[in-house]
N, C-alpha and C positions, 0 to 999 in steps of 0.2 A: 263517399268511399275514397276518392282520390285525396281528399283533405286528410283523412285518417292515415293513409299511406304516407303522405307527405310529412305529417306529424311524427310518424314512426321513424322515417328516414332522418328527420332533423334531430330527434331524440338520440338515435344511434350515433350520429355525427358528433353531438355534444358529448356523449359518453366517450367516444374515441378521442376527442380533444382533451377531455379531462385526464384520460389515461396517458396521453402524450405529455401533458403538463407534469403529471406525477413522475413519469419516467425522466423527463428533462431535469426535474429537481433532484432526482436520485443520481443521475449522471453527474450533475454539478457537485453533489455531496461526495460522490465517489472520487471525482477528480481531485477534490480538496484532500481527501484521505490519502490518495496516492502521492500527492505533493508532500504531505506531511511525512509519510513513510519514507519517501526518497530523501528528505532532509535528515530524518533520523538515521537512515542507513549511511548517509554521507558522514554524519557526525561520528557514528560508531566506527566506520572504516578509518576515519582520521584518528580517532582515539586509539584504535587497535594498532595502527601504524606507529604512533608515538610511543605507546607502551612497548611494542615489539622492539623499537629502536633502543629504548631505555634498557630493556632486558639484555639485548645483545651487547650493550656497552658494559653491563655489570657482570655478565657471565663470561667464562672462558670461551674462546671462539668455537670450539668443537662441542660444547656442552649445552646446546640449546634443545636437545631432543626431548628432555623432560618438560620443558616449557611448551613445546608443540603438542605433546601428549596431553598436558593439562588443558590447553586451549581446545583440543578436539573433544575431550571429555565434557568440558563446559558447553560446547556447542551441541552435544548430544542431549544434554539435559534441557 
């Protein structure tokens, strides 16, 4: 009977180890996704800044309200 109990404990520990390995792989994958999203966000922010600067140069100084409104509308979509 002790042997059976020991086998059960070993089996439970193996299952827990497999779950931890699965979670570890998922954490690694998620960290990769986060890094990719951060790079994408950085590129988008840089692009937005450049485009905004271009628009400010082309538009009269006080007439950027409609550009901001369009940006907000696109963000909502």
